[in-house]
N, C-alpha and C positions, 0 to 999 in steps of 0.2 A: 639864757637865753632868757631869764627875767628882770635881768639886769639892764641887757638891750631893750629889752621893752620898756622899761623903767626908764631908761637913758632918753626914750625918744619922746615919751611924756613930758619931761622933765624941760624938753629939749621945749617942747608945743609953749608948756608952763611960761618961761624966760622967755619968748618967742626969738631962740637963738637959731635962725635957718644952718645957717652951716652946717653948727653944731647937727640938728636935725637930719642933713643931706648924709652927714659923715654917719653917724650913728643908725641910721636907715638903713643905709649898706649893708655896714654889720650887724646887723638883726634879719635883713636879708640873707647875706650869706650864712649863717646861722640855721634859717628854714629849708634854704638848700640842701646843707648838710645832712638835716635830720628826714628831709623826701629822698636824699639818695638813699642811705641806711636805714630807709622802710619800703625802698622800692618803689616810688611815689616817681611819678614821670614827671621833674619838673613845665618840659613841657607846656603839659598839661594841666596844669597850676597857672602857668604864664599868661594858657589860653583862654582861663574861665577868667582870671583878671581882666584881658582883654572884653571880654563879651559881656563885662557887666559894664565895665565904662563903655563902651560902646551903647549901651541899651537905654543907660541915663543920658549919654548927650544925647542922643534921639530922642528920646523922653524933651529931655531942656529943648532940640530943635523942636519939638512941636509947643513948648507954651505948658508942658505937665513938666510939676516939680519934680523928681524921685525923692521918695522916704519912705523907709520903710514902719508901717505901722498907720501909713495914709491909705489913701483912695487904692495908689498901684502897692500891690503886696508880688514880692520877689525878692525870693534869696538870691539875685539878681545883682540885685540895684547896691551899686557900694555905699 
């Protein structure tokens, strides 16, 4: 798991977009295995991610830059 995450960080650092896509997919597969092993419904996780993205998009459309530690504090912000 750590290697997959580190690979994603390295891909960002060297600006290798295709590797980032590939390594991110591998990382998500590992996460899904962990969720399954811990009896966590993957649909709930994806819904949470969708909600965070929706909120961030809504704030941006209103001209508000969403970020943690700033004016709008929320665990829902990406």
